[in-house]
N, C-alpha and C positions, 0 to 999 in steps of 0.2 A: 694829320688824322689820328695821332697820337696824343696830341694836345686835348683835342675834342672828345677823346674817351676819357682821357684823363677827368677833364672837366665836369663830364655827365656820371661818374665815379662820385666825385667830389660832390655835386648837388644832392645825389641819391642818399650820400653816407649822411649829409648835412639834413635832409628834410625827413629819413627814417624815423626818427624819435614822434616827429608831428603825426606822421601817418597811424603808427601805432597808438598813438593816444586818441585820432580820430576813432578808429576800432574800439578802442576802448570807451570812447563816449556812449556809442552806442551799445556796448554789450552790457557796460554796468546795469543799466537799468531794466535790461531783460532778466540779467542776474538775480538783482534785486527781486522781481516779478516771480521769477521761478522758484527762489529760495521762499516767499512769502505763499506761493500756491502748497510748496511740501509742508511747511508747518502749520499747514490748515488740515492735514492729513492725518489717516492712521494707516501706515504701512506695514501689515503684517509680515509679508514677504520681504521685506527688505528690498524692494524693487528700486527705490530712489537714494539707496547707498552712496550710489558714483555721484550725486549731484553737490559735487563739493565745488565752493567758488573759489580756492585757491590752486586749481587744476589749469593748466597753461592755456587751453584751448576752451576753457568753460565758456558758456554752456554746451558750445557745440559736440563735445566727447560724453555729454549725458547721455543716459539710458532715456530712450524715447523722444531725444530730442534733436532736431535735424536742421541744419543752416544752408543757408545760400549768404556766399560772399558775407561772411560773418555774422548774419542775421538770423534769427529765428523763424523758419517759415512752419516748422511742422512739429505737433507734438503729439506723438502716438503711444498711450499709455494702457491699451487694451487687456482685460480678463488678468488684473493683478491684486485683486480683492483691497483695492482702494478704497477708503472711505471717509467722508468728511464733506465739507462746503467748497465750493468752486472759487477759488479768490478772486475779488475783482480787480486783486492788480493784474489779471490776463491781459487788461486793457493795454497794458505797457510795451505789449508783442505786437507792434503796430504793424510787422511784415508780416504774421500769421497768414497761412494760407489754408492749412487743414488742420483740424483740432478732433482728436479720435481719443475719448475716452471710454469709450464703451463696454459692457460688461462688468463693470465695478460695482460698487455700492455709495456713489457720491448722493449725497441729500442734499437739503436747503434747496434754494431757487437757482433757476438758471441767470448769472451775475448781468445785471441791465448794460454793466459796462462792455460785456461782449460786442456791444454793438459800434465800440470806438475801433475794433480790428476791422476796417472795413477792406481790407483786402482779402478776407478770407473766402474761399472756393468750397469749402465742404465743412458742416459740423457734423460729427457721430457721438452724441450722448446715450444711446440706446441703452436700455436693462440696467437703469440704475435706479435710484430711490427720489428722482428730482420731485420738488411738487412748485406748488404756485402757477402763476399764468406766463404765457411767452413774452418773453421781455419784449416791451413796446417800441424798442428802437430798431428791431429788424429791418425793417426797410431802408435804414441807412447802409447796410451788408448789399451793395449795390451789384456784387460781383459772386455773391452764393449761389451754387448751383444746387447744393446737397444740403439738406436739411434732417438729420434721422433723429428724433427723441423718443423712438417706441419703445414702450416696457419702462415707463416712469410712473409718474402720480400726478401729473400735469392736470389742471383743471381751467374752469371757464370757458370762455368761448373763443371760436377760432376767427380772427378776424382778418378778412381778407386784403384789407387798405396798409395792414401792418407786415405783410410780407413781400419780401422783395423780387421784384419783376423778373428777376435773372433766374429765379428756381427753376431746376430740371426735374428735382426730386424732392419731395415732402411726404416724410412717413413721419403720420404723429400716433400710430396706432397704440392699441394696448395702454390708454391713459384713462383720464376721467373728464374729457372733454366733454360740453355739454351745448343746448343750444342749436341752432340750426346751420345746416352746411353751408357758409357765404355765398351769394354769389358772385361775390368780388374773385372768388379763386379762378372766374372767367377770364382774368386779365392776366394771368400768369399764363402767356400763349406759348411759352417755352416750353411747359410743363411735359415729360415725358412719366413721371409716375406719381398718382397721388394714392396715399395710403391712409385712410381714416378710419378702418377698423377697429374692435372692440372699444369701443368708447359708448357714451352715452346723448349721442346726436340723435333729434328728431326733427320732426318736420318731413318736408318733402325734398326729392333730390333737385336741386333747380336744374330747369331747361337751361340756364346758361351757361353750364359745361360741354353743352354741345360744342359752343367754339373753341375747344380745344383740340385741335388739328393735331398736333404732336403728340397728343395722349397715347400711352400705349398701355398703362396698366392702371385701373381704377377699381379700389378696393376699398367697399364700404360695409363689410360684413359686422355682423355682432353689433348692433347699434337699434335706435326705436324709431327708424326711418318710417313712414309712413307715406301717405299717397300714393300715385302711379309710376311708373316708370317713363320718364319722360321721351317723347321719340325722337326729339330734339338730338339725344347720345346718339343717335345712329348717324349723326355730322361728323364722329370722333371716326375719321377714315381710317387712322393709324393706330387705332386699338387693338390688343392683341388680347388681352383678360379682362375680363368684367367681372366683377364678384359682389354680390351685395346680400348674402344669404346670412338668415337669423334676423331678420325685421319684421315688420307688418306692413310690407308693400302689398297692394292690391291692383285689381284690375289685369288687363292682360298685357301680354309681351307683344311690342310693338314687332309685326313681321317684318321689318325695314332690318331689324337687329340681324337677323339671316343673311341679309347682303352684304354686312359689313366687309369688306375683302381682305382684310388682315386677321381677323378675331380667331382665335386657336382654343379659349374656353370661356365659356359662360356660365358660372354659377349662381342660382339663384332660389338654392332650397330653403325650408322652411320662413316660408311667409305667406301671404296670402291672396296669391296669384289665382285668378281663375280663367275660367272659359277655356278654347280652345289653345292647345300647343302650336304654335305656327310650322308648317311642315320644312319652312325654308331653315329653320335649324337643323335641320337632318340632312340635309341636302348640299350644303355650303363646305367647298371642298376644302378650306382652311382649317376649318372647325374640328377640333377632336375630341374636346371635353365638354357634354352639357348636363349639369348637374341641377335639378328641378323639384327634388325630392321635396316631400311636407309641405304642398303646396294646396290647392282646391281645384286643380284642372280637371275637366268634366269629359275632354275627349281628345283624341290625337287623329287629326284627319288631314291626309294629303290626296290631292287630285290624283286623278287617275293617270295625267298627262304627262307628270312627272319623274324619274328615274333616277334612283338615290343612288345607282351603282358605283357612281363615281364620286360619292361622299368620303371623305376621310375621317368620318365619326369611330370614336374608338370606345370613350365610355360615354353611356347614356343613362341616368339615373332619373325615372318617374315615379321612385316609391313613395307610399304615403299619399296619393291623391285619392280622386273619386273617377277613376277612367274606368269605363264599364263597357259591357259587350266581350265581342270575341278578342282574342289577342292580334293585333294588328299583324297582318301576314306580311304587309310591306315592309316591316322592319327585319324581316329575314334576307331583304335584298342588300340590306348594308354589311356587305360581305367584312369591312374593317372592324367591324366592332370586337372589343376583346371583354368590356363590363357591361353587363345588360341586366338592370335593376329594378325593375315594375311590380317590386312587392309593396302589399298594402292597399291594393286596389281592389277593384270589384271585377276583374276579369272573369268570366265564365267559360264554358266549353272546354273542348279538349287541347292538350300542348300541341302546336302544329308539327308535323312531323319536318315542315321545312326549318325548322330551327337547325337541323343537321347542318345544315349550308353555311352555319356562322362559322367555318373551319378555324379561324383564332379567336374564338370565345376561350376566355379563361373565367370568366365569372357569370354564373347565372343564377340570378335572383327572383324568382317566382313564388314569393312565399304570401302566405296570409292574403289569398284572393278565394276566388269560389270556383278552381280549376276542376275540373274530373276527369273519369276515363283512367288510362293507363300510363305511364312513362314512355315515349315513342321511342323504338329501337334507334331509329336516326341520329337520336342525340348523342350515340356511340362514338359518331363520325366529328365531333368535336374533340381532338385527341388532344389540344391544349388546357381543356377544361380543368379548373383546380377548385373553383367552388361551385357546388351545386345545391341549392337551397329551395325547395319545394314546401317547405313547412306549412302546416295551417290550411291545407286546401283540402279537399274531396275525392282525391285521388284514389283508386282501388286494384285491385289485383294482386299480384305478388310483386315483391322487390326484384326489378328486374335480374337476372344472370349477368346481363352484359355490362350493368356497373361496376362488377369487379374487374372488369379488364380497362377502365378507363384509368390508368395507371398514373396519371397527372392529379388525380383528386387528390386534395388536402383538407375538404371539407363536404361531409354530404349529409344534408338535414332534410329527413323526412317525416320530422315528426306531426303529430298532431293530423292524420291523413286516416284512410281506412285502409291500408296495406293490410295484407292477410297471409298467411302460410308461413314458411320459416325463411329464416335469413339465408341467402345464396351461399353455397361453399365458395363462389369467386369471389369474394371478398376478400378472401386470404391473400388476392394481390396486391389489394390497395396499400401498397407500403410506404406510400406518403402520405398516407390519411394522419390528419391530427384531429379531426372531431368528426363524431358521427353519433347522429340523433334520431333516433327510430322511435323514440316514445309516444304514447298516447295514439298507439295504430292498434290492431289485432292479429298482431304477431302470436305462435306458438310454438310450441317445440321446446326443448331444452336449450341451456345456455349455449348459445353458437360459439363453438370452440374453434371457427375458422377466426375469431376476431383474435385469437390469442396469438396469432402471429404478426397482427397488427404493431411493431413496436413502438411506431412512433406518435401511435394514439396519445394525445393529453385529456380530451373529452368524451365520454361514452355515456349516452342515454337511451336505455332500453324500458324506460320508468313506463307504466299505465298500459300493458300488453299482456298476454298469458302466456308468458314462458312460466316453466314449471322444473322440477328438478332441483338439482344442487348447484350451486357457484362452483366452477371448477378450482382445483389448485393451480392449474395454469393460469389464471388470472396475473399472477406474477410476473409473467412474461411482458405484461404492458407496464414498462419499467417506466415509461415518461407520462402516464396517468396522473393527471391531478384533478380530474372532475368525473366521478363515478355514480351515476343515479340509476339504481334496479330496483325502485321503489314502485309500489302497486302491481306486482306480479304475482304470480303463485309459486314461488321460491321457497325451498323447504332445506332442510339439514342445517348445520351449523356454518359459520363464517370460515370459510379456510384460512389456517394460521398464514398461509404463503400471502395474503395480503399486506402481511408487515413487510413485504419486500418492495412495494410501490413507495419509495419514499420520496417522490413527488406529490403525493397524492394531499390536496387541500381539502376535497370536501366526499364524504362517502355518505350515502343516502340508500339503506337498504329497509326502509319503513313499511309497513300494509303488506307483510308477507306473512308466509307460514314458518317462520326460521326458527330454530329452536338453539338450544345449547347455551354455552357461556362465551363471552365475548373473549375473543383469544387475548392473550396476553400481546401477542405481536403487533397489536393494534397501536400498542401504546409506544411504538418504536418509529413512528413516522413524524419526523419534527417540523413539518409544513401543514399538519393536520387543522383545520381551520372549522370544520363542519361535521359532526356526528350526528345522524338521525336514523335511529333503529326503532322508532315506535311503534307500536300495533304490531308486534310479533310476540314470540312464545320463548325469549332469552329469559335466562336464570341465572343462578349463580349470584355474585357479590359484583359491584361495581370496582370495574378493577384499579386497585391501587397506582398501576402505571400510568394513568390518564393524567398522573401529576407531570410527567416530563413531557406532556403535549403543549409545549408553552405558548405555541400559536394559537391555541384552541378559543373559537369565539362562542360556539353555538353545539349545546349538548340536549338532546331530546331524547331520552331511553325510556317516557312515557309508556303505560299499558304495556306492560310486560310483566313477569313475573321473578325480577330481582328481588334479592333479600340482603340481609344484613345493614351493615351502618354505611353513612356518607364516609368516604376517607377522607382522613384529615390532610392528606397532601392535596386535596383541590384546591388548598388556599394558594396552590403555586401558580395557578391558572388565572396571571393576571391580568390578560385579556380578554377573558369570559365576560359575555354580555348575557345570556340566557341559560339556565341550568333548570330542566325539567325532568324530575324523576317521580311523576304524579303515577297513582294509580299503579301501586308496587305492593309488596310484601315487606317491604323495607324497615326499620325499626330503630332505635337509639336515640341518641340526641343529635343537634344538627352541629358541626363541628365549629368550634368558635373561629376556626382558620377561613369559613367561608365569608365572615365578615370584613377580611381585607382584601376582596377582590374590588378593586376600584371601579371598574368598568361595567361591573353587574348591573343589568338592567330588569331582568326576569328571574324570579325565584319562585317554582312550580311543584311545591312537592305534597299536595294533597291525595287524601285517599289513600294513606299508608299508615303504619304503625308506629310514626316518630313520636317522641315523647319527651320531657324535660322543660324547659323554661323555653319561655319565646326570645330569640338571641335579642340582648340588648345590644350586641354590636354590629345589629344592621343599622343603626342609627349613623353610621361610619360610610356606609356605601350612597354614597351623595347622588349615581345616576339611577338607583333602584327605581324603577316606576310600576312593575307589578310584583305582589307577596300573596300567594296563596299556600297558605299551611292548613287549609280545612280539612274536616275527617280524621285525625289524629288523635294524640292523646297527650297533647301539650297540656301543663299546667303552668301556675303560678299568674304572674300580672303580665298587663300588656306594657311594654316599657313606654316611660312618657318619654325617651329620647326619640320615639317614632315622629316626632314633632321635627326634628330635622330634617324628614325627609321631604325637600320641599318640591320634588319633583313627580311622588307616588302618586299613581294615577287609580290604584286598587289594591286594597287590603282586605284579603278573606281569612278569617282565624275560626270559622264556623264549625261547629260539631267536634269542639276539642273540651277540655276541662279548665279552662282558663278563669280564674276569680279574681276577685278585686274589684275597682272602681276602673271606668274606662277614661283614661288620662285626657287633661283637658287640652294638652298641648297636642292632641292630634289635630286639634282646630288651626293648628300652624300649618298643616299638610295643603297650602292652596291648591294643589293641581288633584286632587284627590277626586273621585269621580262615584267610587264603589266603595262600601265600607259594610263588611259581613264579618258580623261578631255573633251571630243566632248559636243557639242551643251549648251555651256556656254556663257559666255560674257566677257571671258579673253582677257585682250588689252597687247599692248608690242610686246617685242622680244620672238622665240623661246630661253630659255637660252642655252649658248653654253653648259653650265656645264652639260647637259643631255647627252653629248658624253663619259662621265665619267662613264656611266652605263653599264659595261660590261657585262651583263648578258640580257639587255632589248631586249624583242621582239617584242613587240607590242606598239606601241607608235602612240595613236590617239588623235588629238587637232583639229579635222575639226570642222566646225561651230562655231567659235569663232569671234573675231574682232583682231587677231594677226596680225603685220604688220612687216616691217624690212625684211631683208634679211635671208635665209634659213641657220644655222647654222652646222656645223659640226655634225654628227649623228653616234651614236655607230655603231660599224661593226657588233653587234651580232643581228641586227634589221630584223626582219621577217615580219612584216608588218607597214608599215607608213602611215599615214592619217593626211594630213595636209590642206584639201579641203574646201571653204568655208571660207576664211578667206582674208586678205588683204596684203600677203606678196608680196615681189617684189625682183628685182634682178635676178640673172640667177639660172637657176638649178647647186648647185656645183658639180664641177669635180669630186669630193670625192666619189658624189652618185655610181659611176663606181664600188667601191671598196668594196660597199656593197654586198658582194657575197650570203647571206643567205637571202636576200630581195626577197621576194614573191609577196607581194601586196607595190603598190605605189599610192597612189592617192593625186595629187597636183591642183586636178580640182579647176576652180573658184578662183581666185588667180590673180596678176598683175605682173607676172615672164615675164619676157624678155628673150634674148638670144636664142641661140640653145639649141638643144637636146642634150645632151653628149650620142656619139654614142653608147657607152657601157653600156647604164644606163639599158638597158631593157633585158640584155642576159638571166636572172633568174627569169625575173617577169612572174606573172601568171595573175596578173590584174595591168592595167599600165593607169592611165587616168591622162591627163593634159590639157583637156578641159578648154575652156574659159580663157584663158592668153593672152597673147601678144606674143607668140613665134615663130619661124621662123624658117627656115631650113628644113629640109627632116627629114620624118619620122625613127626613125631607123630602118633598114632593120630586125632586130631580132625579132623586134615586127610584129604580123600581123594583127592588128584590130585596123585599124585605125577610127573606129568609135568613139574613145575616145579621138581623136583629135580637136580641134578647134581654130581659131586664126589667126593673120597675117602671115601665111604661105608665102613663096617665092612661085610663080606661080601660085597664088590662080586665079589671073583673068584671065590666060588662061585656069584652070580648069573651073572655073566658066563659060566662055562661052562654052566650050567642054559640060558642064552639060545643058546648056539651050538648044543645038541643040538635045541633047540627048534627053531632056525633051519632046522636040516639036514633033520627031518622035516619041517617045513612045505614045504620046497622041493619035496622028492620029492612030496609031495602036489598042490602047485600045476602042477608038470609034466603028472602024470596028468589033471590037470582044463583045462588048455590043449590037452591032445591031444584032448580029448572037446569040447570046446567048439570048436574050428577044424573038427572033422569033422562037428558040428552045423549050425556056419554055411554050410559049403559046403552041404549039403542043402537050407537054408533059401534059400540064393540060387538054387539051381536051382529050386525050387518057385517063388520070385518072379517070375523072367525068363517063365515059362510063363503065369503068369496077369498079365504086365504089359500085354497088347495089349489084352484088354478092361477090364482097370483105368483106363488113361489115358482112355477113352474114356467113364468115369464122374467122372473128375474135371476140375476147372477148370483152366487153364494154370499151372503154377507151383504148383499145389497136390496136398499128398498127403492119402491117406484120413484119415479120423477115426482109424481104428484105429492107422495109424504113427504119429501125432501123439503118440502116449502113451509111444513109444520115447525113450528118453535121445538126445540128440544127439550124433552122434559126432565132431561137429567143434566147436571152441572158436573158429575165427577168426570175426573180424566182418567177413569181405568175403565175397562170392561174384562170381566173373567180373570181379573188381577194384573190384565196387561195393558199399558199405555194407550189411550185412543185419542184420535181427532177430535178437537173439543171443538165444536161451529155453533156461533151466538145464536145463529136464526137456522140454517140448514141443516141436514143431517147425511154427511156422508163420511166414509172410513178412510182409514189410512190407505189401505189396500189399492181402493178406487183412485186415491190421489196418486199414488207410485204410479198405477197402472196409464192415468191421463197423462202424466209427465213423461210418458215411454220408460221407466227406470230412470229418472234425470237425467234423460239423455240430453247431448249436446245441442239437437238440433231443436229443442224447444225452449232453448236459454233466450229469456228477452234481452236481459241487460244483465251487467256485472258492476257491482260497488265494493265498497267497504264492507258491506255489509252482506256478503255474500252474493248468489246466485238468484236471478227471479225469473222463473221457469212457466212458460205457458200450459194448463192443465187442461184437455181436452176429455170430458167426459162422454160416456157412451151414450146419456139420453139429448146429446148436445149443448149441455151446459160448458161455458168456459170460465175459468176461475184463472187467477195469478197467486203461483205460491214461492214465497220467498225460504230460500233453503240459506238460515244463518251458517257462516263459516264454522269448522270443528275448533273444540277448544274453548269453546264460550263460557266465560268465568262465571256464569250463574248456574246455579243449583237448580236443578226441575221444579222446586216448590217457589221458590223465588223467581225464577222465569216466568211458570204459571200467573204468579199473582201480577206480575207488572203486564201481561198479557190482557188479563182481565181487565186491570187498568186501561190499557190502549184501546181494548175493544169498545169501550164506554164514550169515546171522544170521536163524536160524531158530527159532520156536518158538508152541507151538499160540494164543498170546494175543497176538502180533503180525502184522501183514500181511505177509506172506513175498513180496520181490521174485521174481518168476518171469521177468524177461527185461528187456532193455533195447534201445535202439537208438539210435545215434549218428551223424550222417551231415550232409551239407550240404543245403539250407543251413538252419544253425542250427539242425537240428532233432534233440531228445533226447525220448525216449520211455521211461516206466518201464511195466512190465507187472506186473499183479497180480491175485489173484483177486478175483472180483467178488462184494461182500457185499451180499445181496438183501435184508438185514433194516433198511437204512438204519443212522442215529446212534443215540447215546445222546439228544442234545439232542432229537431228535424224539421218541424213546420217552418221556422223561420229559415233554414237552409232551404225548403224547396221554394218557399216563398220568392227567396232571393233568386233561385235559378229558373224560376218562371216570372222574372221581371218584377215580382211582389204582387202581382194583380191578384192573387189567390188570398190576400190578407188586406181588406181595406179598413179605414181608421176605425168603423163602428165594432168590428170584429178584433181588433187588438185592443180596443177600448174594453171589451167584454171580457178579453183574457186578462188583461191587467187586473181588472176588479174583481174576477173571480180569485186571483190569485191573493190581493190584497185582502179577500173577505176570508179567505182559508185561513190566511197567517194571520190575521187579527183575532180568528176565534182562538188559534192556539194563544195567542199571546193573553187573550181573556181567560183561558184557562190555566195561566201559568205556565206555560210551557214555551220553549224555543224550539227552532226549528235545526238551525245550527249549519244547514247547507242549502239554502235557496239558489237555485241554479235552473238555467233552462231543462237542463234533462230530468230534473226532481218534479216538473210539471207535465202530467198526463191529462189526457183527454180521451172522453168516455163516447160512446155513440153520436151523441149531440154537440160532440166538439165544447162541452163545457169542461173547463180548466180543474183540476184535481192536483193538489200539494201531495206528493208521495215522500217517503222517506224520512218520516218525522217520529220522534219517540223511539228512535230504535237502537239508542246509546243506552237506554233504561234495559233493554233486553241482553246487552253486548258486553256490561261491564258489571263490577264485582257488588258494588252500591249506588243506587241511583242518587243522583242529587234531589235535594228536599228543597235547594232555595230557589226563589225566582229566576236567580240568574246562575245558569247550570256551567260546570266544566266540561267542555265537549272537546271533540277533534275539530282542528280546523278545518274550515270547508275550504271550495274551491278556488284554485288560483284564479286571479280576475274579477272574484265576486265578493272575496273577504274583506272584510274593513280591516283600514290600517290598526286601529288598534288590537284587533281579535289578533291579525299576523305575528303583533309584538308581545301580546301577551298571552296568547292561548287559551281566551275565556272568549265562550260564547253568551251572547246578551241580545235582548231583544234590542236594541239599539244596531247592532253588528248583522241583525237577521233585516233590519230596516234596511240599513246600507246596500246589502245583497241585494234585497229587493228594488232598492233604486236604480243599480246596476240591470237589472233582468228588465225594467220599465225603459231604460234609457235605450236598452238591446231590441225591445218589442218595438219603439219608435223609428230608431235610426237603422237599424239592421246590421248595425255594427257589431263585431262581438269583440268582448274586453280582451280577448288575444291577441288581436290584430294590431294593436297599437305597440310602440316600443317602449324601452324602460323607462324613457325619460315623459312618456305620455300615456294617459291613460283614456277611458272613454269619457270620463267626468269633465278632464281638463280639455279635450277636445270637444267636448257641447260647447264648454264655456267659451271657447276659443272662437267658435262658430257666430255665438251670440255676440261676443265683444265687436267681431267683425260685421256685422250684421249680416251675415250669409245664411239667414233662416233657413235657404232652400236647402241650402248643403247638409242640413239634419235629416230631410227626408228621405225616408225608405222608399225604393223606385217604386213601391206597390202605393207609394201616397202623394205622388209626385203632381197628380192629376186635382189635388185640395185647390182649392179657389181661396187666393188671398184675402179676398173680399167676406168669404162663408163663415158662418157661424164653425165649422169642422176646422177651418184654421187655427182660430183661436183656442179649439178644445184641444188640438194638437199641442199648440205652445202650453196651454196650463199643464198638460201631460208632462212635458219636457220639464217644465217647474217643478213638477211634484218628484220628477227622478231626482233634480237639483236638490231639493230639500232633503231627501233619503239619503243622500250621498253627501251631506255635510261634512267637513272634516273633523269636527267636534261633536261627537255626539249628542252633546247637550242639545245642540241646534236641530237635531233630526225631529219630524214630527213621531207622535205615535201612530199605530197601524188604524186605529179608529179615526184618528183625524186624517188620514192618507185615505180610507174608504170614503170619509164624506167629500174629502177634496178631487176624489176618481168619480164618483157619483154625481157631482157638480159640474166637471168637464163634460157632460152630454146633457143636452137638452133633448132630444130626440127621444124615439117611443122605444129604443132599443135597452134600455137601462131596466132592469126587474127591479124587482121591489122585495126580493127575498132578502136583502141585508144580510144579515147574520143569523139566522135560523138555523139550527139543526137538520141536517138532512132527514125525510120522511122513514130512510132505512134505519 
């Protein structure tokens, strides 16, 4: 026995060096491979410092390297910030079973040599920067089960035959793969997880995927997939999660999906799915989450025989579809629901009381529907409710007291409804509330102090109500507030200094109020503040120097106040600032040079102030600058030639200053320029020919300068050209006939000679060449010869004819006057005889109803030394008007806008008028107000509300008199039509409304006016339901000095209707009017309100989306569903849609003029209902 043991010991000792050498034989190539792997990498954390070949157990004692029997089987190096290429030498690790390099910064391609590691079970390369295609030899990895390369930059097509059949998990999401989903994936019969989401895959989902019986997770989100959902997927009996959101998949959902026994989640949001949502999705006991938002489903119906009380459904999202009718009552039987979102549909009627039976509900979103009535009290039974979103409906009544006792609420959104009354005191109990939106309602009273106890509140929106009084000092209690919007109310007083304690505040909007005083210095101590909106108030003082400490500030709008002083030089510290609007103030001084050091600045609006000095040459360093308006100031010097470096500049307005010198030709380098206004300056020299290179230029206004020389070639994109009141000479260029987009041309008061090109006036709406030395015939295409004068041929012959005609006319006029005086004397005698009895029947100071129809013989605005009500046609007094409005009683208020209150005035004789009372603090003095009112009184058209009279007198009282419109506005009409399934508004009626609006707006544009706020609320209907545009020209009556240019600077219009460029620049133009009209037109045709859409989609994108999908019927408002696709009305409707899309083109240059729009809309109808009134002024 001893001999055997000794022999065995000797044998082991003898063979030990050979065994060690065998291990070294395998280890050395692996050490060399890993060393080569390390050498290709950048290792900022020093994670691989332990990779030392000299260590006794190398490489098995290295970090991230794991061995079995001294052979490397695993490499795990996740989240170590490693970068570089994956070495080809990795193929030397022949026993490798697992490779995990996830969450690093590896680049290059996946080495093809990886295919030689045939023992691999799993590869984790996700979240790196790998590029190229999948390695072709992957099919050799016959044991591979997991392959995860998500979050890289891999591209090319996914080839099914290249993948090993052993795969159980394949994740190639978040790459750039393209092509179709290979049908060969069906051969991977062991596949349990397939993630192809976030790529660029197209085509249809292959039906062959239905063969994957083991598949549990199928994720296809965020691709370009089309086609329909293959019903064969219902054969995947093991599937747990099916997701294909954010594609373009159409058709219907196969009802068999609801019968999948293991299905827990189905997510198909943001596709083109339509039809009826199958009821089986709601009654599957295993299904817990159903997300079908942003599709085109039209109904949710289930048979009466099915009971869903056994359903396990917890989350149901049907938002953003076209489901109409009453809220589906049977949904209230799914008692397991925790999240219910049906917002953005067309549900009508009241919120059912039975919804209170959903005791587990945590989120209820019914926003942007047409729900009416009050909030049911039963909803308070949902004790776990944390989110209640009812925004954008037509709910009425008081804000319920019981909401204040739902203590789990974190989000309460009731904005854009018709709630009235006060904010309930019970709100003080909502201590977990994070967001409160009560904006755009009819709430009143003082600032609800109950809200001051909600210390968790981060978002507070009370905008667009009728709150009054002062903002309380206790607002500082809201220490977590980040968003505060109190705009569009009647708050007065000063901004409380305690606002400076809201250290988390990022946005404050106190615009459109009656607030006054100076901006508290404490506002400058809010480090996170990004937005300050204080426009349209009565603030005064200087712009706070302390604003310079607000390093996060991006948007500042202090316009239409009474600020004075200079712009503080410290504004140069606001490096993140993108928009600065200090227009319409009393500010002065020079523009600080520091303003030119703000690299992100896009908008500078300083118009209508008293600024002086030179136009800053440093503006050329603001490479992001898009809109500059310095008009109506006292700037002098020359236009800096360095402006040519501003390649993104869209609008440059320097009108009404004292700028001299010549126009720098470098302006022609501003390739994005659309508006160039240099009117009323002292510019000299020639009009540079370089301006013709501005291929996007729409408006060029160089009028009232000292320019000379000949007119150069102009850009073909021009729509408005004003060169009037200069010293230009030569002929009108023949090339002007090629300016097919030109609608306004003013060359008056120059020294032009020669003939007028015969084709120049083909498309013009306004054409003025008067006071030149032109000759020849007036172009027959232009029918308004009053804008022509000069040495025209045949002038002498015409003059003789005019003298003869005038002499004959004078004789006739003399005879007429004699007859008129005789008749007048007889009428006065008869009137005196009846005066005794007549005075007894009239109240003091009031004439009879019959006498009021006579034209007023006096245009004076005073009577016995006191101001009087001036009427253009009727004769009524101020005392009668005050009596007719019941002393401007609240019950007589028809509407509230930024231009004050509109009252209904019922006079004793039965006459009804509308009286607008402008807000106190109007900046216009009486004389200027009267002058502007007289001008507006002459603007008459059958499709606009005509100004009938005005009053201007102390104490700061300004009244405007209009005809009463008994049939309300377009917004109300469309809502009522939607509530009545639209049958009240058929296609001909909608067409006539749109045409009437277009004609009215076209008349304003032709009269060189812009509206600035086209929206349904500003379209009123008379007794015959004819449309009238209202609220135009009121900026002229409420600002200090009205604009004299064709493109006016006005307050931005209404959210949802204002054009993108107007939102950014603050400039209202004809093109922005046309965009707003296009939105209104689409709303008339589709019934969709702009506010119904999410932040990522608007009505224009939605319409285009339906047209691209070929789902034209989805565009039809319920009242138009009966249109026959074979009829002419169907084609007329589609033409109307196309007109709306033309009007809302992203590039303002691509939008048609209003005259073109009227022409197109008139061509939309071939029936007898198109009137022939065209654009003739109203008989009034």
